[in-house]
C-alpha positions as CSV (number, residue, x, y, z in Angstrom):
1,M,-68.3,-15.4,15.3
2,Q,-68.3,-18.1,12.6
3,L,-67.9,-21.8,12.4
4,M,-66.7,-24.0,9.5
5,T,-68.0,-27.5,9.2
6,S,-67.2,-30.4,6.9
7,A,-69.5,-33.3,5.8
8,S,-69.6,-36.6,4.1
9,D,-70.9,-35.0,0.9
10,G,-67.6,-33.2,0.4
11,L,-69.1,-29.8,1.2
12,L,-67.6,-27.2,3.6
13,K,-70.1,-24.8,5.2
14,L,-69.5,-21.5,6.9
15,W,-72.0,-20.7,9.6
16,T,-72.7,-17.6,11.5
17,I,-73.2,-18.7,15.1
18,K,-75.4,-15.8,16.3
19,S,-78.0,-16.4,13.6
20,N,-77.4,-20.1,13.1
21,E,-77.3,-19.5,9.4
22,C,-75.1,-21.0,6.6
23,V,-73.5,-18.0,4.9
24,K,-71.3,-19.9,2.4
25,T,-70.9,-23.3,1.0
26,L,-67.7,-24.4,-0.6
27,D,-67.8,-27.4,-3.0
28,E,-64.3,-28.4,-4.1
29,H,-64.0,-31.9,-2.7
30,S,-65.7,-34.8,-4.6
31,E,-65.7,-37.1,-1.6
32,K,-66.0,-37.1,2.2
33,V,-64.0,-34.4,4.0
34,W,-62.0,-36.2,6.7
35,A,-59.8,-33.4,8.0
36,L,-60.3,-29.7,8.7
37,A,-57.7,-27.4,10.5
38,S,-57.2,-23.7,10.8
39,N,-54.2,-21.5,11.6
40,R,-54.0,-19.5,14.8
41,Q,-55.2,-16.3,13.1
42,G,-58.3,-18.0,11.8
43,D,-57.8,-16.7,8.2
44,M,-56.7,-19.9,6.6
45,L,-58.0,-23.5,6.5
46,V,-56.6,-26.8,5.3
47,T,-58.9,-29.6,4.4
48,G,-58.3,-33.2,3.3
49,A,-60.8,-35.5,1.8
50,G,-61.3,-39.0,0.5
51,D,-60.6,-37.8,-3.0
52,S,-56.9,-37.7,-2.1
53,S,-56.8,-33.9,-2.2
54,I,-55.5,-31.5,0.4
55,L,-56.8,-27.9,-0.1
56,L,-55.7,-24.6,1.4
57,W,-58.4,-22.1,1.8
58,K,-57.9,-18.4,2.5
59,D,-60.6,-16.2,4.2
60,V,-61.5,-13.5,1.6
61,T,-64.5,-12.1,3.5
62,E,-62.9,-8.7,4.0
63,S,-61.8,-8.3,0.4
64,E,-65.3,-9.4,-0.8
65,L,-66.9,-6.8,1.5
66,E,-64.5,-4.1,0.2
67,E,-65.5,-5.0,-3.4
68,V,-69.2,-4.6,-2.5
69,R,-68.4,-1.2,-0.9
70,E,-66.5,0.0,-3.9
71,K,-69.3,-1.1,-6.3
72,Q,-71.8,0.7,-4.2
73,E,-69.7,3.9,-4.1
74,D,-69.2,3.7,-7.9
75,T,-72.9,3.3,-8.4
76,I,-73.7,6.3,-6.2
77,L,-71.2,8.4,-8.2
78,K,-72.6,7.3,-11.5
79,E,-76.2,8.0,-10.4
80,Q,-75.2,11.5,-9.4
81,E,-73.5,11.9,-12.7
82,L,-76.7,10.8,-14.4
83,A,-78.7,13.3,-12.5
84,N,-76.2,16.1,-13.5
85,L,-76.4,15.1,-17.1
86,L,-80.2,15.2,-17.1
87,Q,-80.1,18.6,-15.4
88,Q,-77.6,19.9,-18.0
89,K,-79.9,18.5,-20.8
90,K,-77.1,16.2,-22.1
91,Y,-79.6,13.5,-22.9
92,L,-77.5,11.3,-25.2
93,K,-74.8,10.9,-22.6
94,A,-77.5,10.4,-19.9
95,I,-79.1,7.6,-21.9
96,G,-75.7,5.9,-22.3
97,L,-75.0,6.1,-18.6
98,A,-78.5,4.9,-17.7
99,I,-77.9,1.9,-20.0
100,T,-74.5,1.3,-18.2
101,L,-76.3,1.5,-14.8
102,E,-78.9,-1.0,-16.1
103,Q,-81.8,1.4,-15.5
104,P,-84.0,0.8,-18.6
105,F,-86.9,2.8,-17.0
106,R,-84.7,5.9,-16.8
107,V,-83.7,5.5,-20.4
108,L,-87.4,5.2,-21.4
109,S,-88.4,8.2,-19.4
110,V,-85.6,10.3,-20.9
111,I,-86.6,9.3,-24.4
112,K,-90.4,9.8,-23.8
113,G,-89.9,13.1,-21.9
114,R,-87.3,14.7,-24.1
115,Q,-86.9,15.1,-27.8
116,L,-83.4,14.1,-28.8
117,N,-81.5,16.3,-31.2
């Protein structure tokens, strides 16, 4: 369960109640937030502030988690492809993929351990 709070500094904070931890800070208002309301589903918020702005916020937690999962899956697939390239002795392609994966030590170990043709 989560809780959204507003403050006089214009910040909105999302808290996880179980851990009592602030998991996200939203900074779009330049003055004190006076109003905070959510819809019945709890996936949208409306805020109003002293800066004369009313903002509509949408909960994107699920889509952000999905993006993280997709990136992790993509990284796993690329790491497997890198291992396959090394096993097949396709060193130039392996170096390119290791650079893409931001694994400079793997690049160095391929260059040091193999003579490139």
